[in-house]
mmCIF entry with sequence, helices, sheets and N, C-alpha, C, O atoms, coordinates in Angstrom:
data_MODEL
# 
_entry.id   MODEL 
# 
_entity.id                         1 
_entity.type                       polymer 
_entity.pdbx_number_of_molecules   1 
# 
_entity_poly.entity_id                      1 
_entity_poly.type                           'polypeptide(L)' 
_entity_poly.nstd_linkage                   no 
_entity_poly.nstd_monomer                   no 
_entity_poly.pdbx_seq_one_letter_code       MPPTDDPRPAPPERPLPEDCCQSGCHPCVFDLYEEALERYEERLREWNARQGEASG 
_entity_poly.pdbx_seq_one_letter_code_can   MPPTDDPRPAPPERPLPEDCCQSGCHPCVFDLYEEALERYEERLREWNARQGEASG 
_entity_poly.pdbx_strand_id                 A 
# 
loop_
_entity_poly_seq.entity_id 
_entity_poly_seq.num 
_entity_poly_seq.mon_id 
_entity_poly_seq.hetero 
1 1  MET n 
1 2  PRO n 
1 3  PRO n 
1 4  THR n 
1 5  ASP n 
1 6  ASP n 
1 7  PRO n 
1 8  ARG n 
1 9  PRO n 
1 10 ALA n 
1 11 PRO n 
1 12 PRO n 
1 13 GLU n 
1 14 ARG n 
1 15 PRO n 
1 16 LEU n 
1 17 PRO n 
1 18 GLU n 
1 19 ASP n 
1 20 CYS n 
1 21 CYS n 
1 22 GLN n 
1 23 SER n 
1 24 GLY n 
1 25 CYS n 
1 26 HIS n 
1 27 PRO n 
1 28 CYS n 
1 29 VAL n 
1 30 PHE n 
1 31 ASP n 
1 32 LEU n 
1 33 TYR n 
1 34 GLU n 
1 35 GLU n 
1 36 ALA n 
1 37 LEU n 
1 38 GLU n 
1 39 ARG n 
1 40 TYR n 
1 41 GLU n 
1 42 GLU n 
1 43 ARG n 
1 44 LEU n 
1 45 ARG n 
1 46 GLU n 
1 47 TRP n 
1 48 ASN n 
1 49 ALA n 
1 50 ARG n 
1 51 GLN n 
1 52 GLY n 
1 53 GLU n 
1 54 ALA n 
1 55 SER n 
1 56 GLY n 
# 
_struct_asym.id          A 
_struct_asym.entity_id   1 
# 
loop_
_struct_conf.conf_type_id 
_struct_conf.id 
_struct_conf.pdbx_PDB_helix_id 
_struct_conf.beg_label_comp_id 
_struct_conf.beg_label_asym_id 
_struct_conf.beg_label_seq_id 
_struct_conf.pdbx_beg_PDB_ins_code 
_struct_conf.end_label_comp_id 
_struct_conf.end_label_asym_id 
_struct_conf.end_label_seq_id 
_struct_conf.pdbx_end_PDB_ins_code 
_struct_conf.beg_auth_comp_id 
_struct_conf.beg_auth_asym_id 
_struct_conf.beg_auth_seq_id 
_struct_conf.end_auth_comp_id 
_struct_conf.end_auth_asym_id 
_struct_conf.end_auth_seq_id 
_struct_conf.pdbx_PDB_helix_class 
_struct_conf.details 
_struct_conf.pdbx_PDB_helix_length 
HELX_P HELX_P1 AA1 PRO A 17 ? ASP A 19 ? PRO A 17 ASP A 19 5 ? 3  
HELX_P HELX_P2 AA2 VAL A 29 ? SER A 55 ? VAL A 29 SER A 55 1 ? 27 
# 
_struct_conf_type.id          HELX_P 
_struct_conf_type.criteria    ? 
_struct_conf_type.reference   ? 
# 
loop_
_atom_site.group_PDB 
_atom_site.id 
_atom_site.type_symbol 
_atom_site.label_atom_id 
_atom_site.label_alt_id 
_atom_site.label_comp_id 
_atom_site.label_asym_id 
_atom_site.label_entity_id 
_atom_site.label_seq_id 
_atom_site.pdbx_PDB_ins_code 
_atom_site.Cartn_x 
_atom_site.Cartn_y 
_atom_site.Cartn_z 
_atom_site.occupancy 
_atom_site.B_iso_or_equiv 
_atom_site.pdbx_formal_charge 
_atom_site.auth_seq_id 
_atom_site.auth_comp_id 
_atom_site.auth_asym_id 
_atom_site.auth_atom_id 
_atom_site.pdbx_PDB_model_num 
ATOM 1   N N  . MET A 1 1  ? 85.406  123.656 98.036  1.00 0.00 ? 1  MET A N  1 
ATOM 2   C CA . MET A 1 1  ? 85.120  122.419 97.316  1.00 0.00 ? 1  MET A CA 1 
ATOM 3   C C  . MET A 1 1  ? 86.331  122.074 96.446  1.00 0.00 ? 1  MET A C  1 
ATOM 4   O O  . MET A 1 1  ? 86.851  122.939 95.742  1.00 0.00 ? 1  MET A O  1 
ATOM 5   N N  . PRO A 1 2  ? 86.788  120.806 96.489  1.00 0.00 ? 2  PRO A N  1 
ATOM 6   C CA . PRO A 1 2  ? 87.948  120.401 95.683  1.00 0.00 ? 2  PRO A CA 1 
ATOM 7   C C  . PRO A 1 2  ? 87.659  120.535 94.198  1.00 0.00 ? 2  PRO A C  1 
ATOM 8   O O  . PRO A 1 2  ? 86.529  120.311 93.763  1.00 0.00 ? 2  PRO A O  1 
ATOM 9   N N  . PRO A 1 3  ? 88.664  120.898 93.419  1.00 0.00 ? 3  PRO A N  1 
ATOM 10  C CA . PRO A 1 3  ? 88.457  121.010 91.974  1.00 0.00 ? 3  PRO A CA 1 
ATOM 11  C C  . PRO A 1 3  ? 88.112  119.651 91.371  1.00 0.00 ? 3  PRO A C  1 
ATOM 12  O O  . PRO A 1 3  ? 88.649  118.623 91.783  1.00 0.00 ? 3  PRO A O  1 
ATOM 13  N N  . THR A 1 4  ? 87.220  119.661 90.403  1.00 0.00 ? 4  THR A N  1 
ATOM 14  C CA . THR A 1 4  ? 86.808  118.408 89.769  1.00 0.00 ? 4  THR A CA 1 
ATOM 15  C C  . THR A 1 4  ? 87.759  117.972 88.663  1.00 0.00 ? 4  THR A C  1 
ATOM 16  O O  . THR A 1 4  ? 87.700  116.826 88.218  1.00 0.00 ? 4  THR A O  1 
ATOM 17  N N  . ASP A 1 5  ? 88.627  118.859 88.214  1.00 0.00 ? 5  ASP A N  1 
ATOM 18  C CA . ASP A 1 5  ? 89.573  118.506 87.153  1.00 0.00 ? 5  ASP A CA 1 
ATOM 19  C C  . ASP A 1 5  ? 90.931  118.100 87.709  1.00 0.00 ? 5  ASP A C  1 
ATOM 20  O O  . ASP A 1 5  ? 91.934  118.148 86.998  1.00 0.00 ? 5  ASP A O  1 
ATOM 21  N N  . ASP A 1 6  ? 90.966  117.701 88.976  1.00 0.00 ? 6  ASP A N  1 
ATOM 22  C CA . ASP A 1 6  ? 92.205  117.281 89.636  1.00 0.00 ? 6  ASP A CA 1 
ATOM 23  C C  . ASP A 1 6  ? 91.961  115.917 90.283  1.00 0.00 ? 6  ASP A C  1 
ATOM 24  O O  . ASP A 1 6  ? 91.816  115.819 91.501  1.00 0.00 ? 6  ASP A O  1 
ATOM 25  N N  . PRO A 1 7  ? 91.918  114.855 89.452  1.00 0.00 ? 7  PRO A N  1 
ATOM 26  C CA . PRO A 1 7  ? 91.618  113.535 90.014  1.00 0.00 ? 7  PRO A CA 1 
ATOM 27  C C  . PRO A 1 7  ? 92.730  113.029 90.928  1.00 0.00 ? 7  PRO A C  1 
ATOM 28  O O  . PRO A 1 7  ? 93.900  113.374 90.766  1.00 0.00 ? 7  PRO A O  1 
ATOM 29  N N  . ARG A 1 8  ? 92.334  112.207 91.884  1.00 0.00 ? 8  ARG A N  1 
ATOM 30  C CA . ARG A 1 8  ? 93.297  111.596 92.810  1.00 0.00 ? 8  ARG A CA 1 
ATOM 31  C C  . ARG A 1 8  ? 94.242  110.694 92.007  1.00 0.00 ? 8  ARG A C  1 
ATOM 32  O O  . ARG A 1 8  ? 93.786  109.944 91.145  1.00 0.00 ? 8  ARG A O  1 
ATOM 33  N N  . PRO A 1 9  ? 95.547  110.756 92.276  1.00 0.00 ? 9  PRO A N  1 
ATOM 34  C CA . PRO A 1 9  ? 96.489  109.881 91.569  1.00 0.00 ? 9  PRO A CA 1 
ATOM 35  C C  . PRO A 1 9  ? 96.174  108.410 91.830  1.00 0.00 ? 9  PRO A C  1 
ATOM 36  O O  . PRO A 1 9  ? 95.705  108.047 92.909  1.00 0.00 ? 9  PRO A O  1 
ATOM 37  N N  . ALA A 1 10 ? 96.432  107.589 90.852  1.00 0.00 ? 10 ALA A N  1 
ATOM 38  C CA . ALA A 1 10 ? 96.223  106.147 90.987  1.00 0.00 ? 10 ALA A CA 1 
ATOM 39  C C  . ALA A 1 10 ? 97.547  105.473 91.327  1.00 0.00 ? 10 ALA A C  1 
ATOM 40  O O  . ALA A 1 10 ? 98.581  105.807 90.748  1.00 0.00 ? 10 ALA A O  1 
ATOM 41  N N  . PRO A 1 11 ? 97.520  104.528 92.262  1.00 0.00 ? 11 PRO A N  1 
ATOM 42  C CA . PRO A 1 11 ? 98.768  103.836 92.615  1.00 0.00 ? 11 PRO A CA 1 
ATOM 43  C C  . PRO A 1 11 ? 99.216  102.920 91.482  1.00 0.00 ? 11 PRO A C  1 
ATOM 44  O O  . PRO A 1 11 ? 98.399  102.467 90.681  1.00 0.00 ? 11 PRO A O  1 
ATOM 45  N N  . PRO A 1 12 ? 100.512 102.651 91.419  1.00 0.00 ? 12 PRO A N  1 
ATOM 46  C CA . PRO A 1 12 ? 100.992 101.721 90.395  1.00 0.00 ? 12 PRO A CA 1 
ATOM 47  C C  . PRO A 1 12 ? 100.551 100.300 90.734  1.00 0.00 ? 12 PRO A C  1 
ATOM 48  O O  . PRO A 1 12 ? 100.292 99.980  91.894  1.00 0.00 ? 12 PRO A O  1 
ATOM 49  N N  . GLU A 1 13 ? 100.473 99.476  89.738  1.00 0.00 ? 13 GLU A N  1 
ATOM 50  C CA . GLU A 1 13 ? 100.092 98.079  89.946  1.00 0.00 ? 13 GLU A CA 1 
ATOM 51  C C  . GLU A 1 13 ? 101.320 97.284  90.360  1.00 0.00 ? 13 GLU A C  1 
ATOM 52  O O  . GLU A 1 13 ? 102.348 97.309  89.683  1.00 0.00 ? 13 GLU A O  1 
ATOM 53  N N  . ARG A 1 14 ? 101.202 96.574  91.485  1.00 0.00 ? 14 ARG A N  1 
ATOM 54  C CA . ARG A 1 14 ? 102.321 95.776  91.981  1.00 0.00 ? 14 ARG A CA 1 
ATOM 55  C C  . ARG A 1 14 ? 102.525 94.562  91.071  1.00 0.00 ? 14 ARG A C  1 
ATOM 56  O O  . ARG A 1 14 ? 101.565 93.876  90.720  1.00 0.00 ? 14 ARG A O  1 
ATOM 57  N N  . PRO A 1 15 ? 103.776 94.302  90.693  1.00 0.00 ? 15 PRO A N  1 
ATOM 58  C CA . PRO A 1 15 ? 104.038 93.123  89.862  1.00 0.00 ? 15 PRO A CA 1 
ATOM 59  C C  . PRO A 1 15 ? 103.732 91.841  90.645  1.00 0.00 ? 15 PRO A C  1 
ATOM 60  O O  . PRO A 1 15 ? 103.835 91.800  91.872  1.00 0.00 ? 15 PRO A O  1 
ATOM 61  N N  . LEU A 1 16 ? 103.366 90.829  89.923  1.00 0.00 ? 16 LEU A N  1 
ATOM 62  C CA . LEU A 1 16 ? 103.169 89.520  90.533  1.00 0.00 ? 16 LEU A CA 1 
ATOM 63  C C  . LEU A 1 16 ? 104.524 88.844  90.717  1.00 0.00 ? 16 LEU A C  1 
ATOM 64  O O  . LEU A 1 16 ? 105.464 89.141  89.980  1.00 0.00 ? 16 LEU A O  1 
ATOM 65  N N  . PRO A 1 17 ? 104.636 87.951  91.677  1.00 0.00 ? 17 PRO A N  1 
ATOM 66  C CA . PRO A 1 17 ? 105.930 87.271  91.868  1.00 0.00 ? 17 PRO A CA 1 
ATOM 67  C C  . PRO A 1 17 ? 106.453 86.632  90.585  1.00 0.00 ? 17 PRO A C  1 
ATOM 68  O O  . PRO A 1 17 ? 107.659 86.632  90.339  1.00 0.00 ? 17 PRO A O  1 
ATOM 69  N N  . GLU A 1 18 ? 105.557 86.091  89.772  1.00 0.00 ? 18 GLU A N  1 
ATOM 70  C CA . GLU A 1 18 ? 106.009 85.441  88.536  1.00 0.00 ? 18 GLU A CA 1 
ATOM 71  C C  . GLU A 1 18 ? 106.426 86.440  87.454  1.00 0.00 ? 18 GLU A C  1 
ATOM 72  O O  . GLU A 1 18 ? 106.933 86.038  86.407  1.00 0.00 ? 18 GLU A O  1 
ATOM 73  N N  . ASP A 1 19 ? 106.216 87.751  87.700  1.00 0.00 ? 19 ASP A N  1 
ATOM 74  C CA . ASP A 1 19 ? 106.675 88.763  86.752  1.00 0.00 ? 19 ASP A CA 1 
ATOM 75  C C  . ASP A 1 19 ? 108.192 88.938  86.801  1.00 0.00 ? 19 ASP A C  1 
ATOM 76  O O  . ASP A 1 19 ? 108.791 89.474  85.869  1.00 0.00 ? 19 ASP A O  1 
ATOM 77  N N  . CYS A 1 20 ? 108.806 88.485  87.888  1.00 0.00 ? 20 CYS A N  1 
ATOM 78  C CA . CYS A 1 20 ? 110.272 88.560  88.034  1.00 0.00 ? 20 CYS A CA 1 
ATOM 79  C C  . CYS A 1 20 ? 110.889 87.289  87.467  1.00 0.00 ? 20 CYS A C  1 
ATOM 80  O O  . CYS A 1 20 ? 110.444 86.182  87.770  1.00 0.00 ? 20 CYS A O  1 
ATOM 81  N N  . CYS A 1 21 ? 111.908 87.458  86.648  1.00 0.00 ? 21 CYS A N  1 
ATOM 82  C CA . CYS A 1 21 ? 112.528 86.293  86.011  1.00 0.00 ? 21 CYS A CA 1 
ATOM 83  C C  . CYS A 1 21 ? 113.612 85.645  86.870  1.00 0.00 ? 21 CYS A C  1 
ATOM 84  O O  . CYS A 1 21 ? 114.150 84.599  86.508  1.00 0.00 ? 21 CYS A O  1 
ATOM 85  N N  . GLN A 1 22 ? 113.933 86.268  88.015  1.00 0.00 ? 22 GLN A N  1 
ATOM 86  C CA . GLN A 1 22 ? 114.922 85.726  88.955  1.00 0.00 ? 22 GLN A CA 1 
ATOM 87  C C  . GLN A 1 22 ? 116.322 85.597  88.362  1.00 0.00 ? 22 GLN A C  1 
ATOM 88  O O  . GLN A 1 22 ? 117.111 84.761  88.802  1.00 0.00 ? 22 GLN A O  1 
ATOM 89  N N  . SER A 1 23 ? 116.633 86.430  87.356  1.00 0.00 ? 23 SER A N  1 
ATOM 90  C CA . SER A 1 23 ? 117.959 86.335  86.740  1.00 0.00 ? 23 SER A CA 1 
ATOM 91  C C  . SER A 1 23 ? 118.830 87.539  87.073  1.00 0.00 ? 23 SER A C  1 
ATOM 92  O O  . SER A 1 23 ? 119.887 87.725  86.470  1.00 0.00 ? 23 SER A O  1 
ATOM 93  N N  . GLY A 1 24 ? 118.398 88.358  88.027  1.00 0.00 ? 24 GLY A N  1 
ATOM 94  C CA . GLY A 1 24 ? 119.213 89.489  88.453  1.00 0.00 ? 24 GLY A CA 1 
ATOM 95  C C  . GLY A 1 24 ? 119.162 90.682  87.513  1.00 0.00 ? 24 GLY A C  1 
ATOM 96  O O  . GLY A 1 24 ? 120.117 91.457  87.452  1.00 0.00 ? 24 GLY A O  1 
ATOM 97  N N  . CYS A 1 25 ? 118.087 90.842  86.793  1.00 0.00 ? 25 CYS A N  1 
ATOM 98  C CA . CYS A 1 25 ? 117.955 91.982  85.884  1.00 0.00 ? 25 CYS A CA 1 
ATOM 99  C C  . CYS A 1 25 ? 118.130 93.294  86.644  1.00 0.00 ? 25 CYS A C  1 
ATOM 100 O O  . CYS A 1 25 ? 117.758 93.418  87.811  1.00 0.00 ? 25 CYS A O  1 
ATOM 101 N N  . HIS A 1 26 ? 118.705 94.258  85.950  1.00 0.00 ? 26 HIS A N  1 
ATOM 102 C CA . HIS A 1 26 ? 118.816 95.590  86.531  1.00 0.00 ? 26 HIS A CA 1 
ATOM 103 C C  . HIS A 1 26 ? 118.315 96.588  85.507  1.00 0.00 ? 26 HIS A C  1 
ATOM 104 O O  . HIS A 1 26 ? 118.962 96.779  84.477  1.00 0.00 ? 26 HIS A O  1 
ATOM 105 N N  . PRO A 1 27 ? 117.201 97.222  85.752  1.00 0.00 ? 27 PRO A N  1 
ATOM 106 C CA . PRO A 1 27 ? 116.408 97.110  86.975  1.00 0.00 ? 27 PRO A CA 1 
ATOM 107 C C  . PRO A 1 27 ? 115.414 95.963  86.893  1.00 0.00 ? 27 PRO A C  1 
ATOM 108 O O  . PRO A 1 27 ? 114.937 95.598  85.818  1.00 0.00 ? 27 PRO A O  1 
ATOM 109 N N  . CYS A 1 28 ? 115.121 95.416  88.045  1.00 0.00 ? 28 CYS A N  1 
ATOM 110 C CA . CYS A 1 28 ? 114.114 94.363  88.172  1.00 0.00 ? 28 CYS A CA 1 
ATOM 111 C C  . CYS A 1 28 ? 112.733 95.009  88.114  1.00 0.00 ? 28 CYS A C  1 
ATOM 112 O O  . CYS A 1 28 ? 112.595 96.198  88.401  1.00 0.00 ? 28 CYS A O  1 
ATOM 113 N N  . VAL A 1 29 ? 111.717 94.245  87.749  1.00 0.00 ? 29 VAL A N  1 
ATOM 114 C CA . VAL A 1 29 ? 110.362 94.788  87.730  1.00 0.00 ? 29 VAL A CA 1 
ATOM 115 C C  . VAL A 1 29 ? 109.969 95.311  89.103  1.00 0.00 ? 29 VAL A C  1 
ATOM 116 O O  . VAL A 1 29 ? 109.180 96.250  89.203  1.00 0.00 ? 29 VAL A O  1 
ATOM 117 N N  . PHE A 1 30 ? 110.511 94.713  90.169  1.00 0.00 ? 30 PHE A N  1 
ATOM 118 C CA . PHE A 1 30 ? 110.199 95.183  91.520  1.00 0.00 ? 30 PHE A CA 1 
ATOM 119 C C  . PHE A 1 30 ? 110.924 96.494  91.835  1.00 0.00 ? 30 PHE A C  1 
ATOM 120 O O  . PHE A 1 30 ? 110.414 97.312  92.600  1.00 0.00 ? 30 PHE A O  1 
ATOM 121 N N  . ASP A 1 31 ? 112.099 96.697  91.255  1.00 0.00 ? 31 ASP A N  1 
ATOM 122 C CA . ASP A 1 31 ? 112.789 97.993  91.391  1.00 0.00 ? 31 ASP A CA 1 
ATOM 123 C C  . ASP A 1 31 ? 111.973 99.080  90.700  1.00 0.00 ? 31 ASP A C  1 
ATOM 124 O O  . ASP A 1 31 ? 111.786 100.169 91.244  1.00 0.00 ? 31 ASP A O  1 
ATOM 125 N N  . LEU A 1 32 ? 111.494 98.780  89.513  1.00 0.00 ? 32 LEU A N  1 
ATOM 126 C CA . LEU A 1 32 ? 110.684 99.749  88.768  1.00 0.00 ? 32 LEU A CA 1 
ATOM 127 C C  . LEU A 1 32 ? 109.390 100.060 89.523  1.00 0.00 ? 32 LEU A C  1 
ATOM 128 O O  . LEU A 1 32 ? 108.934 101.203 89.545  1.00 0.00 ? 32 LEU A O  1 
ATOM 129 N N  . TYR A 1 33 ? 108.811 99.038  90.134  1.00 0.00 ? 33 TYR A N  1 
ATOM 130 C CA . TYR A 1 33 ? 107.596 99.249  90.922  1.00 0.00 ? 33 TYR A CA 1 
ATOM 131 C C  . TYR A 1 33 ? 107.891 100.169 92.110  1.00 0.00 ? 33 TYR A C  1 
ATOM 132 O O  . TYR A 1 33 ? 107.114 101.085 92.382  1.00 0.00 ? 33 TYR A O  1 
ATOM 133 N N  . GLU A 1 34 ? 108.982 99.943  92.809  1.00 0.00 ? 34 GLU A N  1 
ATOM 134 C CA . GLU A 1 34 ? 109.326 100.776 93.960  1.00 0.00 ? 34 GLU A CA 1 
ATOM 135 C C  . GLU A 1 34 ? 109.526 102.234 93.541  1.00 0.00 ? 34 GLU A C  1 
ATOM 136 O O  . GLU A 1 34 ? 109.104 103.148 94.250  1.00 0.00 ? 34 GLU A O  1 
ATOM 137 N N  . GLU A 1 35 ? 110.162 102.447 92.402  1.00 0.00 ? 35 GLU A N  1 
ATOM 138 C CA . GLU A 1 35 ? 110.341 103.814 91.900  1.00 0.00 ? 35 GLU A CA 1 
ATOM 139 C C  . GLU A 1 35 ? 108.995 104.442 91.567  1.00 0.00 ? 35 GLU A C  1 
ATOM 140 O O  . GLU A 1 35 ? 108.751 105.605 91.890  1.00 0.00 ? 35 GLU A O  1 
ATOM 141 N N  . ALA A 1 36 ? 108.121 103.673 90.922  1.00 0.00 ? 36 ALA A N  1 
ATOM 142 C CA . ALA A 1 36 ? 106.790 104.184 90.576  1.00 0.00 ? 36 ALA A CA 1 
ATOM 143 C C  . ALA A 1 36 ? 105.986 104.466 91.843  1.00 0.00 ? 36 ALA A C  1 
ATOM 144 O O  . ALA A 1 36 ? 105.221 105.429 91.890  1.00 0.00 ? 36 ALA A O  1 
ATOM 145 N N  . LEU A 1 37 ? 106.154 103.639 92.859  1.00 0.00 ? 37 LEU A N  1 
ATOM 146 C CA . LEU A 1 37 ? 105.442 103.835 94.117  1.00 0.00 ? 37 LEU A CA 1 
ATOM 147 C C  . LEU A 1 37 ? 105.899 105.123 94.805  1.00 0.00 ? 37 LEU A C  1 
ATOM 148 O O  . LEU A 1 37 ? 105.082 105.863 95.353  1.00 0.00 ? 37 LEU A O  1 
ATOM 149 N N  . GLU A 1 38 ? 107.201 105.385 94.772  1.00 0.00 ? 38 GLU A N  1 
ATOM 150 C CA . GLU A 1 38 ? 107.720 106.632 95.348  1.00 0.00 ? 38 GLU A CA 1 
ATOM 151 C C  . GLU A 1 38 ? 107.156 107.841 94.613  1.00 0.00 ? 38 GLU A C  1 
ATOM 152 O O  . GLU A 1 38 ? 106.774 108.824 95.250  1.00 0.00 ? 38 GLU A O  1 
ATOM 153 N N  . ARG A 1 39 ? 107.096 107.786 93.273  1.00 0.00 ? 39 ARG A N  1 
ATOM 154 C CA . ARG A 1 39 ? 106.524 108.892 92.498  1.00 0.00 ? 39 ARG A CA 1 
ATOM 155 C C  . ARG A 1 39 ? 105.045 109.062 92.827  1.00 0.00 ? 39 ARG A C  1 
ATOM 156 O O  . ARG A 1 39 ? 104.563 110.186 92.968  1.00 0.00 ? 39 ARG A O  1 
ATOM 157 N N  . TYR A 1 40 ? 104.325 107.949 92.948  1.00 0.00 ? 40 TYR A N  1 
ATOM 158 C CA . TYR A 1 40 ? 102.908 107.998 93.289  1.00 0.00 ? 40 TYR A CA 1 
ATOM 159 C C  . TYR A 1 40 ? 102.708 108.641 94.659  1.00 0.00 ? 40 TYR A C  1 
ATOM 160 O O  . TYR A 1 40 ? 101.845 109.504 94.818  1.00 0.00 ? 40 TYR A O  1 
ATOM 161 N N  . GLU A 1 41 ? 103.498 108.229 95.645  1.00 0.00 ? 41 GLU A N  1 
ATOM 162 C CA . GLU A 1 41 ? 103.347 108.775 96.994  1.00 0.00 ? 41 GLU A CA 1 
ATOM 163 C C  . GLU A 1 41 ? 103.607 110.275 97.014  1.00 0.00 ? 41 GLU A C  1 
ATOM 164 O O  . GLU A 1 41 ? 102.938 111.009 97.742  1.00 0.00 ? 41 GLU A O  1 
ATOM 165 N N  . GLU A 1 42 ? 104.563 110.733 96.230  1.00 0.00 ? 42 GLU A N  1 
ATOM 166 C CA . GLU A 1 42 ? 104.837 112.169 96.143  1.00 0.00 ? 42 GLU A CA 1 
ATOM 167 C C  . GLU A 1 42 ? 103.658 112.897 95.485  1.00 0.00 ? 42 GLU A C  1 
ATOM 168 O O  . GLU A 1 42 ? 103.219 113.940 95.969  1.00 0.00 ? 42 GLU A O  1 
ATOM 169 N N  . ARG A 1 43 ? 103.156 112.344 94.389  1.00 0.00 ? 43 ARG A N  1 
ATOM 170 C CA . ARG A 1 43 ? 101.994 112.953 93.719  1.00 0.00 ? 43 ARG A CA 1 
ATOM 171 C C  . ARG A 1 43 ? 100.782 112.966 94.644  1.00 0.00 ? 43 ARG A C  1 
ATOM 172 O O  . ARG A 1 43 ? 100.003 113.919 94.639  1.00 0.00 ? 43 ARG A O  1 
ATOM 173 N N  . LEU A 1 44 ? 100.623 111.904 95.440  1.00 0.00 ? 44 LEU A N  1 
ATOM 174 C CA . LEU A 1 44 ? 99.495  111.838 96.360  1.00 0.00 ? 44 LEU A CA 1 
ATOM 175 C C  . LEU A 1 44 ? 99.623  112.896 97.454  1.00 0.00 ? 44 LEU A C  1 
ATOM 176 O O  . LEU A 1 44 ? 98.630  113.524 97.820  1.00 0.00 ? 44 LEU A O  1 
ATOM 177 N N  . ARG A 1 45 ? 100.835 113.102 97.981  1.00 0.00 ? 45 ARG A N  1 
ATOM 178 C CA . ARG A 1 45 ? 101.053 114.159 98.983  1.00 0.00 ? 45 ARG A CA 1 
ATOM 179 C C  . ARG A 1 45 ? 100.718 115.521 98.391  1.00 0.00 ? 45 ARG A C  1 
ATOM 180 O O  . ARG A 1 45 ? 100.065 116.341 99.037  1.00 0.00 ? 45 ARG A O  1 
ATOM 181 N N  . GLU A 1 46 ? 101.166 115.763 97.161  1.00 0.00 ? 46 GLU A N  1 
ATOM 182 C CA . GLU A 1 46 ? 100.871 117.040 96.498  1.00 0.00 ? 46 GLU A CA 1 
ATOM 183 C C  . GLU A 1 46 ? 99.373  117.195 96.270  1.00 0.00 ? 46 GLU A C  1 
ATOM 184 O O  . GLU A 1 46 ? 98.820  118.274 96.481  1.00 0.00 ? 46 GLU A O  1 
ATOM 185 N N  . TRP A 1 47 ? 98.717  116.125 95.843  1.00 0.00 ? 47 TRP A N  1 
ATOM 186 C CA . TRP A 1 47 ? 97.276  116.158 95.605  1.00 0.00 ? 47 TRP A CA 1 
ATOM 187 C C  . TRP A 1 47 ? 96.526  116.445 96.906  1.00 0.00 ? 47 TRP A C  1 
ATOM 188 O O  . TRP A 1 47 ? 95.616  117.273 96.932  1.00 0.00 ? 47 TRP A O  1 
ATOM 189 N N  . ASN A 1 48 ? 96.915  115.752 97.994  1.00 0.00 ? 48 ASN A N  1 
ATOM 190 C CA . ASN A 1 48 ? 96.272  115.982 99.282  1.00 0.00 ? 48 ASN A CA 1 
ATOM 191 C C  . ASN A 1 48 ? 96.436  117.425 99.731  1.00 0.00 ? 48 ASN A C  1 
ATOM 192 O O  . ASN A 1 48 ? 95.507  118.019 100.278 1.00 0.00 ? 48 ASN A O  1 
ATOM 193 N N  . ALA A 1 49 ? 97.612  117.986 99.500  1.00 0.00 ? 49 ALA A N  1 
ATOM 194 C CA . ALA A 1 49 ? 97.839  119.388 99.873  1.00 0.00 ? 49 ALA A CA 1 
ATOM 195 C C  . ALA A 1 49 ? 96.920  120.306 99.067  1.00 0.00 ? 49 ALA A C  1 
ATOM 196 O O  . ALA A 1 49 ? 96.343  121.248 99.610  1.00 0.00 ? 49 ALA A O  1 
ATOM 197 N N  . ARG A 1 50 ? 96.787  120.023 97.759  1.00 0.00 ? 50 ARG A N  1 
ATOM 198 C CA . ARG A 1 50 ? 95.888  120.849 96.936  1.00 0.00 ? 50 ARG A CA 1 
ATOM 199 C C  . ARG A 1 50 ? 94.437  120.715 97.402  1.00 0.00 ? 50 ARG A C  1 
ATOM 200 O O  . ARG A 1 50 ? 93.695  121.697 97.426  1.00 0.00 ? 50 ARG A O  1 
ATOM 201 N N  . GLN A 1 51 ? 94.047  119.521 97.765  1.00 0.00 ? 51 GLN A N  1 
ATOM 202 C CA . GLN A 1 51 ? 92.666  119.299 98.218  1.00 0.00 ? 51 GLN A CA 1 
ATOM 203 C C  . GLN A 1 51 ? 92.411  120.054 99.518  1.00 0.00 ? 51 GLN A C  1 
ATOM 204 O O  . GLN A 1 51 ? 91.333  120.619 99.709  1.00 0.00 ? 51 GLN A O  1 
ATOM 205 N N  . GLY A 1 52 ? 93.391  120.065 100.405 1.00 0.00 ? 52 GLY A N  1 
ATOM 206 C CA . GLY A 1 52 ? 93.255  120.801 101.660 1.00 0.00 ? 52 GLY A CA 1 
ATOM 207 C C  . GLY A 1 52 ? 93.144  122.301 101.419 1.00 0.00 ? 52 GLY A C  1 
ATOM 208 O O  . GLY A 1 52 ? 92.362  122.994 102.070 1.00 0.00 ? 52 GLY A O  1 
ATOM 209 N N  . GLU A 1 53 ? 93.942  122.791 100.470 1.00 0.00 ? 53 GLU A N  1 
ATOM 210 C CA . GLU A 1 53 ? 93.893  124.226 100.136 1.00 0.00 ? 53 GLU A CA 1 
ATOM 211 C C  . GLU A 1 53 ? 92.544  124.580 99.519  1.00 0.00 ? 53 GLU A C  1 
ATOM 212 O O  . GLU A 1 53 ? 91.991  125.645 99.796  1.00 0.00 ? 53 GLU A O  1 
ATOM 213 N N  . ALA A 1 54 ? 92.016  123.687 98.685  1.00 0.00 ? 54 ALA A N  1 
ATOM 214 C CA . ALA A 1 54 ? 90.765  123.977 97.994  1.00 0.00 ? 54 ALA A CA 1 
ATOM 215 C C  . ALA A 1 54 ? 89.569  123.944 98.954  1.00 0.00 ? 54 ALA A C  1 
ATOM 216 O O  . ALA A 1 54 ? 88.580  124.644 98.742  1.00 0.00 ? 54 ALA A O  1 
ATOM 217 N N  . SER A 1 55 ? 89.666  123.125 100.013 1.00 0.00 ? 55 SER A N  1 
ATOM 218 C CA . SER A 1 55 ? 88.540  123.034 100.939 1.00 0.00 ? 55 SER A CA 1 
ATOM 219 C C  . SER A 1 55 ? 88.667  124.017 102.090 1.00 0.00 ? 55 SER A C  1 
ATOM 220 O O  . SER A 1 55 ? 87.705  124.245 102.824 1.00 0.00 ? 55 SER A O  1 
ATOM 221 N N  . GLY A 1 56 ? 89.857  124.606 102.255 1.00 0.00 ? 56 GLY A N  1 
ATOM 222 C CA . GLY A 1 56 ? 90.105  125.492 103.382 1.00 0.00 ? 56 GLY A CA 1 
ATOM 223 C C  . GLY A 1 56 ? 89.789  126.883 103.095 1.00 0.00 ? 56 GLY A C  1 
ATOM 224 O O  . GLY A 1 56 ? 89.951  127.744 103.959 1.00 0.00 ? 56 GLY A O  1 
# 
């Protein structure tokens, strides 16, 4: 049974198109979102692995 104190990671919230000011900011809100998405995907892979170990 999967541990109850190990909640599934939540994905980052995607910025709305109007959240970008279109002035070439570095980093852009969409760059920050992509970085957060990569971190989320890694955490999700780790979480899935833990869940598989706990149920196996």
